[in-house]
LUMTOR-893091 format. One record per residue (C-alpha): x, y, z; residue number from 1. Coordinates in Angstrom, 2 decimals, decimal comma. Layout:
<nodes>
+---------+---------+---------+------+
!       x !       y !       z ! resi !
+---------+---------+---------+------+
!       X !       Y !       Z !  NUM !
...
+---------+---------+---------+------+
</nodes>
This chain:
<nodes>
+---------+---------+---------+------+
!       x !       y !       z ! resi !
+---------+---------+---------+------+
!    0,00 !    0,00 !    0,00 !    1 !
!    1,54 !    3,37 !   -0,95 !    2 !
!    2,36 !    5,84 !    1,78 !    3 !
!   -0,21 !    8,52 !    2,46 !    4 !
!    0,81 !   12,07 !    1,68 !    5 !
!   -0,69 !   15,54 !    1,89 !    6 !
!   -4,32 !   15,80 !    2,99 !    7 !
!   -4,69 !   12,03 !    3,45 !    8 !
!   -1,74 !   11,87 !    5,83 !    9 !
!   -3,06 !   14,82 !    7,85 !   10 !
!   -6,49 !   13,20 !    8,07 !   11 !
!   -5,02 !    9,97 !    9,41 !   12 !
!   -3,00 !   11,81 !   12,06 !   13 !
!   -6,09 !   13,72 !   13,14 !   14 !
!   -7,91 !   10,46 !   13,87 !   15 !
!   -5,47 !    9,88 !   16,73 !   16 !
!   -4,56 !    6,51 !   18,24 !   17 !
!   -6,45 !    3,78 !   20,03 !   18 !
!   -5,54 !    3,05 !   23,67 !   19 !
!   -3,08 !    0,22 !   24,17 !   20 !
!   -1,01 !   -1,43 !   26,90 !   21 !
!   -1,38 !   -0,10 !   30,44 !   22 !
!   -3,78 !    2,58 !   29,24 !   23 !
!   -6,09 !   -0,09 !   27,81 !   24 !
!   -5,86 !   -2,13 !   31,00 !   25 !
!   -7,03 !    0,87 !   33,04 !   26 !
!   -9,95 !    1,25 !   30,66 !   27 !
!  -10,97 !   -2,40 !   31,08 !   28 !
!  -10,89 !   -2,00 !   34,87 !   29 !
!  -13,37 !    0,89 !   34,79 !   30 !
!  -16,91 !    0,24 !   36,07 !   31 !
!  -18,12 !    2,10 !   32,99 !   32 !
!  -16,53 !   -0,38 !   30,55 !   33 !
!  -18,88 !   -3,13 !   29,34 !   34 !
!  -16,32 !   -5,19 !   27,43 !   35 !
!  -16,95 !   -3,46 !   24,11 !   36 !
!  -16,94 !    0,23 !   25,00 !   37 !
!  -17,80 !    2,80 !   27,62 !   38 !
!  -21,46 !    3,27 !   28,47 !   39 !
!  -23,58 !    5,89 !   30,18 !   40 !
!  -25,09 !    5,05 !   33,52 !   41 !
!  -28,46 !    5,71 !   31,88 !   42 !
!  -28,95 !    5,05 !   28,14 !   43 !
!  -29,49 !    7,99 !   25,80 !   44 !
!  -33,20 !    7,43 !   26,08 !   45 !
!  -35,58 !    7,67 !   23,09 !   46 !
!  -38,25 !    8,43 !   25,66 !   47 !
!  -36,78 !   11,88 !   26,16 !   48 !
!  -36,94 !   12,73 !   22,46 !   49 !
!  -39,70 !   14,84 !   20,97 !   50 !
!  -41,96 !   12,30 !   19,22 !   51 !
!  -43,00 !   14,97 !   16,70 !   52 !
!  -39,45 !   15,90 !   15,79 !   53 !
!  -37,96 !   14,71 !   12,53 !   54 !
!  -34,31 !   13,84 !   12,14 !   55 !
!  -32,44 !   16,55 !   10,20 !   56 !
!  -31,53 !   15,66 !    6,65 !   57 !
!  -27,96 !   14,99 !    5,55 !   58 !
!  -28,04 !   18,12 !    3,38 !   59 !
!  -29,16 !   20,24 !    6,35 !   60 !
!  -26,30 !   18,94 !    8,47 !   61 !
!  -23,65 !   19,18 !    5,76 !   62 !
!  -24,76 !   22,41 !    4,09 !   63 !
!  -26,35 !   24,16 !    7,06 !   64 !
!  -29,97 !   25,20 !    7,43 !   65 !
!  -31,05 !   28,82 !    7,05 !   66 !
!  -29,81 !   31,02 !    9,89 !   67 !
!  -27,32 !   28,55 !   11,35 !   68 !
!  -24,42 !   30,89 !   10,56 !   69 !
!  -24,39 !   34,62 !   11,45 !   70 !
!  -24,35 !   37,17 !    8,63 !   71 !
!  -21,35 !   38,96 !   10,13 !   72 !
!  -18,72 !   38,52 !   12,78 !   73 !
!  -19,75 !   38,37 !   16,40 !   74 !
!  -18,38 !   41,20 !   18,56 !   75 !
!  -15,28 !   40,22 !   20,47 !   76 !
!  -12,76 !   41,81 !   22,81 !   77 !
!   -9,00 !   41,60 !   23,21 !   78 !
!   -8,47 !   39,80 !   26,54 !   79 !
!   -4,75 !   40,53 !   26,82 !   80 !
!   -5,13 !   43,80 !   28,83 !   81 !
!   -7,40 !   42,09 !   31,35 !   82 !
!   -5,10 !   39,09 !   31,67 !   83 !
!   -2,20 !   41,40 !   32,57 !   84 !
!   -3,76 !   41,84 !   36,03 !   85 !
!   -4,93 !   39,19 !   38,47 !   86 !
!   -8,69 !   38,98 !   39,11 !   87 !
!   -9,67 !   40,80 !   42,29 !   88 !
!  -11,98 !   37,98 !   43,38 !   89 !
!   -9,49 !   35,20 !   42,59 !   90 !
!  -11,73 !   33,68 !   39,91 !   91 !
!  -12,16 !   34,88 !   36,33 !   92 !
!  -13,31 !   33,27 !   33,07 !   93 !
!  -12,73 !   34,28 !   29,46 !   94 !
!  -14,84 !   32,57 !   26,80 !   95 !
!  -12,69 !   32,06 !   23,70 !   96 !
!  -15,28 !   30,30 !   21,53 !   97 !
!  -17,31 !   27,08 !   21,58 !   98 !
!  -16,23 !   25,17 !   24,72 !   99 !
!  -12,83 !   26,84 !   25,06 !  100 !
!  -12,54 !   28,93 !   28,22 !  101 !
!   -9,49 !   30,33 !   29,98 !  102 !
!  -10,08 !   30,06 !   33,72 !  103 !
!   -8,00 !   31,99 !   36,21 !  104 !
!   -8,30 !   30,44 !   39,64 !  105 !
!   -6,06 !   31,20 !   42,62 !  106 !
!   -3,34 !   32,59 !   40,36 !  107 !
!   -3,34 !   29,59 !   37,99 !  108 !
!   -4,61 !   29,45 !   34,41 !  109 !
!   -6,65 !   26,47 !   33,23 !  110 !
!   -7,65 !   26,04 !   29,57 !  111 !
!  -10,73 !   23,93 !   28,75 !  112 !
!  -11,26 !   21,93 !   25,52 !  113 !
!   -8,93 !   24,15 !   23,44 !  114 !
!   -9,96 !   24,42 !   19,77 !  115 !
!   -8,38 !   26,95 !   17,38 !  116 !
!   -8,72 !   24,91 !   14,16 !  117 !
!  -10,92 !   26,06 !   11,24 !  118 !
!  -13,07 !   22,93 !   11,02 !  119 !
!  -14,55 !   20,48 !   13,49 !  120 !
!  -13,37 !   17,67 !   11,24 !  121 !
!  -10,37 !   15,47 !   10,45 !  122 !
!  -10,09 !   17,36 !    7,15 !  123 !
!   -9,20 !   20,97 !    6,45 !  124 !
!  -11,37 !   20,77 !    3,31 !  125 !
!  -14,63 !   19,25 !    4,56 !  126 !
!  -16,76 !   19,33 !    7,69 !  127 !
!  -18,33 !   22,05 !    9,85 !  128 !
!  -16,38 !   25,24 !    9,30 !  129 !
!  -15,64 !   27,75 !   12,00 !  130 !
!  -17,67 !   30,94 !   11,42 !  131 !
!  -16,09 !   32,95 !   14,25 !  132 !
!  -12,34 !   33,31 !   14,90 !  133 !
!  -10,94 !   33,03 !   18,40 !  134 !
!  -10,49 !   36,50 !   19,92 !  135 !
!   -6,79 !   35,87 !   20,50 !  136 !
!   -4,24 !   33,75 !   18,60 !  137 !
!   -3,18 !   30,54 !   20,29 !  138 !
!    0,44 !   31,66 !   20,47 !  139 !
!   -0,60 !   34,90 !   22,24 !  140 !
!   -2,02 !   33,10 !   25,28 !  141 !
!   -0,36 !   33,86 !   28,61 !  142 !
!    1,46 !   30,96 !   30,33 !  143 !
!   -0,97 !   28,09 !   30,90 !  144 !
!   -0,74 !   25,91 !   34,01 !  145 !
!   -3,17 !   23,17 !   33,02 !  146 !
!   -5,16 !   21,98 !   29,98 !  147 !
!   -8,31 !   19,91 !   30,53 !  148 !
!  -10,04 !   17,91 !   27,77 !  149 !
!  -13,49 !   16,48 !   28,44 !  150 !
!  -13,72 !   13,95 !   25,57 !  151 !
!  -12,38 !   13,16 !   22,13 !  152 !
!  -14,91 !   14,65 !   19,67 !  153 !
!  -13,42 !   16,96 !   17,06 !  154 !
!  -15,01 !   20,13 !   18,37 !  155 !
!  -13,37 !   19,50 !   21,77 !  156 !
!  -10,11 !   17,74 !   20,91 !  157 !
!   -8,43 !   19,53 !   18,01 !  158 !
!   -5,32 !   18,03 !   16,40 !  159 !
!   -3,52 !   21,23 !   15,29 !  160 !
!   -4,25 !   22,98 !   18,59 !  161 !
!   -2,89 !   20,07 !   20,63 !  162 !
!    0,18 !   19,93 !   18,40 !  163 !
!    0,91 !   23,54 !   19,33 !  164 !
!    0,18 !   23,10 !   23,04 !  165 !
!    2,35 !   19,95 !   23,15 !  166 !
!    5,38 !   22,21 !   22,75 !  167 !
!    4,64 !   23,81 !   26,10 !  168 !
!    5,60 !   22,37 !   29,47 !  169 !
!    1,99 !   22,04 !   30,60 !  170 !
!    0,10 !   19,04 !   32,02 !  171 !
!   -3,08 !   17,69 !   30,42 !  172 !
!   -5,95 !   16,18 !   32,40 !  173 !
!   -8,51 !   14,21 !   30,43 !  174 !
!  -10,86 !   11,22 !   30,46 !  175 !
!   -9,76 !    7,58 !   30,33 !  176 !
!   -8,25 !    6,64 !   26,98 !  177 !
!   -8,06 !   10,14 !   25,49 !  178 !
!   -4,38 !   10,29 !   26,44 !  179 !
!   -3,62 !    7,96 !   23,52 !  180 !
!   -4,54 !   10,76 !   21,11 !  181 !
!   -2,53 !   13,33 !   23,06 !  182 !
!    0,56 !   11,14 !   23,15 !  183 !
!    0,28 !   10,42 !   19,41 !  184 !
!    0,29 !   14,17 !   18,77 !  185 !
!    3,41 !   14,91 !   20,76 !  186 !
!    2,37 !   15,34 !   24,39 !  187 !
!    4,88 !   13,46 !   26,58 !  188 !
!    3,16 !   10,64 !   28,52 !  189 !
!    4,44 !   11,97 !   31,85 !  190 !
!    2,40 !   15,14 !   31,25 !  191 !
!   -0,86 !   13,25 !   30,66 !  192 !
!   -3,27 !   12,38 !   33,47 !  193 !
!   -6,33 !   10,28 !   32,63 !  194 !
!   -9,25 !   10,15 !   35,06 !  195 !
!  -12,21 !    7,88 !   35,53 !  196 !
!  -15,35 !    9,38 !   37,04 !  197 !
!  -14,85 !   10,55 !   40,63 !  198 !
!  -11,07 !   10,38 !   40,40 !  199 !
!   -9,15 !   13,55 !   41,34 !  200 !
!   -5,87 !   15,08 !   40,23 !  201 !
!   -4,08 !   17,77 !   42,24 !  202 !
!   -1,89 !   20,17 !   40,31 !  203 !
!    1,64 !   19,95 !   41,82 !  204 !
!    2,70 !   22,75 !   44,17 !  205 !
!   -0,85 !   24,09 !   44,35 !  206 !
!   -4,18 !   23,50 !   46,06 !  207 !
!   -6,09 !   23,31 !   42,76 !  208 !
!   -7,73 !   19,96 !   41,99 !  209 !
!   -9,58 !   18,53 !   39,00 !  210 !
!  -12,21 !   15,83 !   39,49 !  211 !
!  -13,79 !   13,91 !   36,62 !  212 !
!  -17,53 !   13,47 !   37,07 !  213 !
!  -20,39 !   11,87 !   35,12 !  214 !
!  -21,80 !   13,18 !   31,87 !  215 !
!  -24,28 !   11,67 !   29,40 !  216 !
!  -22,68 !   11,46 !   25,98 !  217 !
!  -20,49 !    9,24 !   23,77 !  218 !
!  -17,08 !    9,34 !   22,07 !  219 !
!  -15,26 !    8,52 !   18,85 !  220 !
!  -13,17 !   10,06 !   16,06 !  221 !
!  -13,69 !    7,46 !   13,30 !  222 !
!  -16,11 !    4,73 !   12,28 !  223 !
!  -14,42 !    2,00 !   14,31 !  224 !
!  -13,73 !    3,60 !   17,71 !  225 !
!  -17,22 !    4,43 !   19,01 !  226 !
!  -17,08 !    4,79 !   22,82 !  227 !
!  -13,48 !    3,52 !   23,00 !  228 !
!  -12,63 !    6,46 !   25,29 !  229 !
!  -14,52 !    7,98 !   28,20 !  230 !
!  -16,39 !   11,30 !   28,30 !  231 !
!  -16,57 !   13,38 !   31,49 !  232 !
!  -17,63 !   16,57 !   33,10 !  233 !
!  -14,89 !   18,21 !   35,15 !  234 !
!  -14,91 !   20,02 !   38,50 !  235 !
!  -12,03 !   22,41 !   39,13 !  236 !
!  -11,68 !   23,44 !   42,74 !  237 !
!   -9,43 !   25,48 !   45,02 !  238 !
!   -9,86 !   26,27 !   48,72 !  239 !
!  -11,80 !   29,44 !   47,81 !  240 !
!  -13,48 !   28,71 !   44,48 !  241 !
!  -15,12 !   25,93 !   42,49 !  242 !
!  -15,93 !   25,67 !   38,77 !  243 !
!  -18,00 !   23,05 !   36,97 !  244 !
!  -17,44 !   22,32 !   33,26 !  245 !
!  -20,00 !   20,07 !   31,59 !  246 !
!  -18,08 !   19,04 !   28,49 !  247 !
!  -20,82 !   17,54 !   26,31 !  248 !
!  -23,81 !   15,99 !   28,05 !  249 !
!  -27,50 !   15,42 !   28,05 !  250 !
!  -29,65 !   16,00 !   31,10 !  251 !
!  -28,99 !   13,34 !   33,74 !  252 !
!  -29,97 !   13,01 !   37,39 !  253 !
!  -26,31 !   12,27 !   38,10 !  254 !
!  -25,93 !   16,04 !   38,34 !  255 !
!  -27,69 !   15,82 !   41,69 !  256 !
!  -25,06 !   13,34 !   42,86 !  257 !
!  -22,30 !   15,63 !   41,59 !  258 !
!  -23,65 !   18,41 !   43,82 !  259 !
!  -23,86 !   16,05 !   46,80 !  260 !
!  -20,34 !   14,70 !   46,39 !  261 !
!  -18,46 !   17,76 !   45,15 !  262 !
!  -20,35 !   20,66 !   46,73 !  263 !
!  -21,65 !   23,87 !   45,21 !  264 !
!  -19,95 !   25,83 !   42,44 !  265 !
!  -19,22 !   29,54 !   42,01 !  266 !
!  -19,22 !   29,15 !   38,22 !  267 !
!  -21,09 !   26,54 !   36,17 !  268 !
!  -20,14 !   26,22 !   32,48 !  269 !
!  -22,83 !   24,26 !   30,65 !  270 !
!  -23,25 !   23,44 !   26,97 !  271 !
!  -26,30 !   25,10 !   25,39 !  272 !
!  -25,81 !   24,74 !   21,60 !  273 !
!  -25,73 !   22,06 !   18,89 !  274 !
!  -28,86 !   20,28 !   20,10 !  275 !
!  -31,90 !   18,83 !   18,34 !  276 !
!  -35,18 !   17,49 !   19,76 !  277 !
!  -34,81 !   14,26 !   17,75 !  278 !
!  -31,38 !   13,43 !   19,16 !  279 !
!  -32,38 !   12,41 !   22,66 !  280 !
!  -30,56 !   13,44 !   25,80 !  281 !
!  -26,97 !   13,62 !   24,56 !  282 !
!  -26,86 !   17,44 !   24,53 !  283 !
!  -28,46 !   19,84 !   26,97 !  284 !
!  -29,71 !   22,81 !   25,02 !  285 !
!  -30,72 !   25,95 !   26,95 !  286 !
!  -33,84 !   24,58 !   28,68 !  287 !
!  -32,11 !   21,50 !   30,05 !  288 !
!  -29,04 !   23,56 !   30,94 !  289 !
!  -31,21 !   25,50 !   33,38 !  290 !
!  -32,55 !   22,23 !   34,80 !  291 !
!  -28,98 !   20,95 !   35,15 !  292 !
!  -28,02 !   24,18 !   36,93 !  293 !
!  -30,80 !   23,58 !   39,44 !  294 !
!  -29,64 !   19,99 !   40,05 !  295 !
!  -26,12 !   21,28 !   40,66 !  296 !
!  -27,36 !   23,68 !   43,32 !  297 !
!  -27,07 !   26,90 !   41,33 !  298 !
!  -24,13 !   29,23 !   40,77 !  299 !
!  -23,35 !   31,69 !   38,00 !  300 !
!  -24,08 !   30,06 !   34,62 !  301 !
!  -21,68 !   30,66 !   31,72 !  302 !
!  -23,07 !   29,05 !   28,53 !  303 !
!  -20,59 !   27,33 !   26,20 !  304 !
!  -20,73 !   25,14 !   23,07 !  305 !
!  -22,26 !   27,83 !   20,85 !  306 !
!  -21,28 !   30,85 !   18,74 !  307 !
!  -18,44 !   29,20 !   16,80 !  308 !
!  -19,53 !   26,20 !   14,71 !  309 !
!  -22,81 !   25,24 !   13,05 !  310 !
!  -23,36 !   21,70 !   14,35 !  311 !
!  -27,17 !   21,50 !   14,33 !  312 !
!  -30,13 !   22,99 !   12,46 !  313 !
!  -31,22 !   25,65 !   14,97 !  314 !
!  -30,40 !   29,33 !   14,41 !  315 !
!  -26,92 !   30,20 !   15,63 !  316 !
!  -28,32 !   32,68 !   18,22 !  317 !
!  -31,26 !   30,55 !   19,41 !  318 !
!  -29,46 !   28,97 !   22,42 !  319 !
!  -28,53 !   32,39 !   23,79 !  320 !
!  -31,99 !   33,86 !   23,16 !  321 !
!  -33,83 !   30,99 !   24,85 !  322 !
!  -31,40 !   30,87 !   27,76 !  323 !
!  -31,72 !   34,59 !   28,44 !  324 !
!  -35,53 !   34,56 !   28,24 !  325 !
!  -36,03 !   31,44 !   30,37 !  326 !
!  -33,21 !   32,29 !   32,76 !  327 !
!  -34,83 !   35,61 !   33,62 !  328 !
!  -38,11 !   33,86 !   34,45 !  329 !
!  -36,37 !   31,28 !   36,63 !  330 !
!  -34,15 !   33,78 !   38,42 !  331 !
!  -30,93 !   32,15 !   37,16 !  332 !
!  -27,74 !   34,18 !   37,47 !  333 !
!  -26,39 !   34,28 !   33,92 !  334 !
!  -22,91 !   35,29 !   32,81 !  335 !
!  -22,97 !   35,79 !   29,02 !  336 !
!  -19,86 !   37,74 !   28,01 !  337 !
!  -18,69 !   38,65 !   24,55 !  338 !
!  -15,93 !   36,52 !   23,12 !  339 !
!  -12,68 !   37,52 !   24,79 !  340 !
!  -14,40 !   39,43 !   27,58 !  341 !
!  -12,81 !   38,45 !   30,90 !  342 !
!  -15,49 !   38,26 !   33,62 !  343 !
!  -15,42 !   37,57 !   37,33 !  344 !
!  -18,58 !   35,73 !   38,41 !  345 !
!  -18,53 !   37,55 !   41,74 !  346 !
!  -18,72 !   40,91 !   39,95 !  347 !
!  -20,87 !   39,97 !   36,93 !  348 !
!  -23,51 !   42,54 !   35,93 !  349 !
!  -26,85 !   42,15 !   34,18 !  350 !
!  -26,62 !   40,42 !   30,80 !  351 !
!  -26,52 !   42,57 !   27,69 !  352 !
!  -27,88 !   40,58 !   24,68 !  353 !
!  -24,97 !   41,65 !   22,48 !  354 !
!  -25,63 !   38,88 !   19,92 !  355 !
!  -29,06 !   40,18 !   18,90 !  356 !
!  -27,76 !   42,91 !   16,62 !  357 !
!  -25,25 !   40,84 !   14,64 !  358 !
!  -27,48 !   39,75 !   11,75 !  359 !
!  -29,27 !   43,11 !   11,53 !  360 !
!  -26,05 !   45,12 !   11,43 !  361 !
!  -24,49 !   42,82 !    8,84 !  362 !
!  -27,59 !   43,00 !    6,65 !  363 !
!  -27,65 !   46,80 !    6,83 !  364 !
!  -24,01 !   47,06 !    5,81 !  365 !
!  -24,28 !   44,15 !    3,34 !  366 !
!  -21,21 !   42,57 !    4,89 !  367 !
!  -20,56 !   38,93 !    5,49 !  368 !
!  -18,16 !   37,48 !    7,99 !  369 !
!  -14,63 !   37,21 !    6,55 !  370 !
!  -12,77 !   33,93 !    6,71 !  371 !
!  -11,48 !   33,41 !   10,27 !  372 !
!   -7,77 !   33,63 !   10,97 !  373 !
!   -6,77 !   30,19 !   12,23 !  374 !
!   -3,80 !   27,85 !   12,38 !  375 !
!   -2,45 !   27,24 !    8,87 !  376 !
!   -2,32 !   23,43 !    9,18 !  377 !
!   -5,60 !   23,05 !   11,06 !  378 !
!   -7,95 !   20,19 !   10,56 !  379 !
!  -10,47 !   18,97 !   12,89 !  380 !
!  -15,36 !   16,75 !   12,27 !  381 !
!  -17,47 !   16,29 !   15,17 !  382 !
!  -19,16 !   12,95 !   15,35 !  383 !
!  -21,61 !   14,44 !   17,84 !  384 !
+---------+---------+---------+------+
</nodes>
């Protein structure tokens, strides 16, 4: 068989590697492993699907339905001036797009599910294309103390981004099995920590811990590795502050157990986008995000997993609109910053619906969003 070159070679590298050796033995010892793959505690239940909802067509998913991409660029801010000074409260979050957030907690910087690539796909030619650039280049980030990766889908685990971050002397904490991808892309094995649910890692020379907790989802980067690695939510805690990051998940009553075992959170980052009523409970959406927040015992809610890729058939702004409207009725404390806007949950003000003027302004000026500035060798295709 001839050697792969060019795009084919890049695609193969982006698929990652399957767990082997000691890593595979840890997987097999997990209570969540059923001999063939990881499983949710509760199945992704058809009973929670809307019986009237129709599955989206292939053309809708591949080409995008009307309104799934904004007519212009979303407003964003340069976070570098804010990052030059420590947060007064000791806890600050900067949303950098989709599920990528830079957390500053007790003087340390934690980066969640970092994705700077132009497509959520193994190819740089095909797959959901990024419609909004990150507000800051990857190489302009301040020193990072920890990277956390919830699971291995392409819109959360991005090959070109990890290749860049692998050059830094930074540890990675992720779910069981995902370390095989990281190691294949250049992260030294001694800097990779894999966690099963309820396991905890403490960052050396600090009091910051990361605990993997349940989520309701699935995994896979190709046709033959479905559920070969684990998916998790992650709780990041210090003596003074606590942050919850959902990763990808549907609504599950395990969130009540998370609150009981891990305590309350100052900041709760929940996915609100890329959902569909015919898909069952594998994504939250805004309504279920508010229910999940209640199960977790409250806290300031920062919505993620929206505003960057078109991964479903709803309007790009719908998750934010619904969350703001329902959140106000339920008395939820929402934190909905612009991209790149560094916010401290303790000092967050009333939400300004900044996204509601994007399409109108772009239509009036007859402008469309320019191509985002991203890594030149990026490739990344979400199987979720």
